[in-house]
Steps between C-alpha positions, in 0.01 A plus 500: 500500500131533589357247738153409375228380732363148493181446306194368671339175400238682291774692316736207424346442155469871405755628242472858636711650776325596821446868577755490782775385263408766244530768768847366590608536135376860494683577824820354360461713187465817708801408713726423205391816316570716810841338534584575137394863540712529816806379309437756226485781758837388634659469153373823338520857621193647668232671294592841646838485329530679167600188300371333186422167671382491856330245724157621383574432133649160582195407708270605214688276254486207740126539560436526122683175434314334785158609370590382146604163639170465690297587185699253289447218749130585518461483119689171490276355769177608328628375163589164651152467651330594171712257300427225752126565475518513118687168479247342735211629286659372177561163663140483617354592156757317291575781251568872470185703445481700174235746387321230298481277809358786706241565230393135508476521878269802479284340230464183706365695796284725281307196384420427865426853615288640213167381368490348153375820336783705655793260460778651280495362146769479228512792256403300194197593289363325194395742224185336378135545408253326734451142396788500248861390488748765627667726244803546725639519853628798699718453809783648711786255555831505687827486306861437586729207578501298818779303667749308282381693193157336500199699390276632775136411530304696241157458657284813494518730800221470756287810561194609692229554241170682483273442203263775380229395258468705183124544542542666840775746409511821300686505167862607476686683223846498345623749235634402159580857394446856618139511376366146534459266794373144525229396742519147636327290761538146622626301795770671705743342742681687776817326622714562809835323506728456805856431385732336754873553454811541713732797490771309314255412222379859479856630466615238249175490298589149385136419426214693346146467376354490150157579368440204267233496228443197280260462206353173377521378143251676267410740784575868549451778752622854566708559815521851650745581781495821701377657824160581645496880503153560645172343611389455137821544296775265391824641360661239268871536432553198271281279283560183303290251305571136583385224266586146390708370794679829568667527841610830654712534815506855639740561792343691789723773645396525865587818692422486870360805673604581860270378773283759679730492802813542288339787310392671822849472650662630179294822484504571873791744475369686193322833498117509495499600132733215407293255703181603318673458164640158599156384616335622180764328287460175695124521453555528125735198508245290685212590267706439185645166614197287405622276217232406249468240223207489257435204268264551205390202291495569128245252369207661686616840375510380139153346528350820635687724257401299193137460607525123545313298762669404822743202482475493119880526457584232756569233236586732211877482546613606153246782484615633836866494394417678173303768684782564746747525211281750315445716808857487637723468193301689237290735715182418304186687603238288673230643269642291215468175695196534727173320435249718315228252405162408641488449876270201458779293346645213700834512671674288236360715222630817665843342537498409129423862411798618705717234337403637161601853606834371630567308179417808291739720700779243475441473125524877467823503703649229281407688180660819630815311595524350150441842346780649711732220392420562132558876540830442678610257230413745221688781674805279538492396135463865393802602705706220349405599145573868562835434666598236246440723193135432430411866559839663426760457231840354577651847486247639749561212736877551480466876547285456809739241638789746457302770685449261788124460460534128434740280691548132467456255782183648649645848561324836476256527211303797374196464276355794305141433596260777592300466820185459293661208318576316822291193566225555756530330839373142511126486534519237774781654703251571775399135494848368576565379855682759714867430574576328831590712799863546589547341839232496768219255426273702726350803332293779637131426536422745220703296253293189563186497284207516739154419377227758513288280719569165649399253765735423787327181607210289387245633751414867543851623434549767237789703368435816300689811391344835579637826357585781738429782255291565194800534268536129439541278201217308341613195694429658839187679376330173409196423711622202702153428633416334166771241561333369814198290413234434764693696762449821694693820458846442644553865580250469783670378815287271717378675810603214727857494366780609730841628404785370714797736518798264507744792535384567859575148621881551543433814707257312726748216547774754576284655775430158654869407494584830669250420777662158546848656524 
């Protein structure tokens, strides 16, 4: 037994042992350990003896067990203290903190710390022309199931946002094929998103995030998804046209890059050549990790392409739907539909001229369809007459059936018809709508019909296709300057415009995080 000293009056309420009592426990540990080692020396042969087990080996085993026991008791003590603190914190708050709760906590304090112009805002943008009803909504929302199988909150994620006006920025480009690229300007938004999650959520991946795009009724827009590959280039990977209450949910696959400190520790043992390669590869990852989304409204593009005044198609719902069908389904050239009358005509008169062109094209398509049906019907009737004896005698039909050229029940059939006698291909085969794609609703940007020139927004925002070489089709050789009325040459970049290289922002953030680590 260890006789402990009496506590003073100031120490009566303290749950900790005094230093004097702790020293007595340590002295007792040393005494008992020395006694155990003394017994082992008496029980085992000395270390000088040539035996398998001596007093030295026995002492080593005893000390190993003693050290393991001390470590186990230490871990149990620290675990007990941590669990006690955790239970006290849960009792004080009233619930267990999840990643969503921590996000709400950060947002609550951000509203107090930041000024109104710098407060993080939800990633939710209305695709609209100034002063008009939105054509659709674009947002990033959380997915997954919460506790008890309930659906989690699907509010948009909150991001730090910087808005760049289209008039103060240089134009950007995205390619639609190897020889043609599209120039576009307009408002640009740079977002930075801080995602809070615990390790268990990262390992289980129970929840995710979706890029959600919704179109209003009788509205349409083109959505491009890709990466920002340079200061003035956008590399689209997928494109889709949304119209008439379409809703698209695109899962975002998030791959986390190592932090600057983790990356530095990982390459510390590599050779100088391997370190330079790893740093160059990480630099490429950072510059190519800027996710980009481009929304292009279609009504302004149609107005500019067809030579119509601004906002003239806003209330022409049927005309807009017919134009989209002709361009997308039938691949009709815009020269057959554009306005070619007097510029002094009113807006309604110009729209009526375009309506007449659309009606004439639809009438031609319908006539070609009827002609194809008549030709197909005549060919079918001719085959029936020839196979049924109208062109051959009964003996010829029987002889050919015996030779296997004619089989009943829709089997193999051979007709003695020269290639010159074959019916020509239908005259309107090129007018028929193309067959639907096999699986993925998202096609390459080149497969989406892009207008030769368009307008991204209602004010000073233009979209035009410029050829990269002289060997282009008549479509790309057309002088697009004639399509822009009362406007300056778009090829001239304003001198006060500045090009912001979004690809350098991840590298700058990485350097700042490394300085903080």
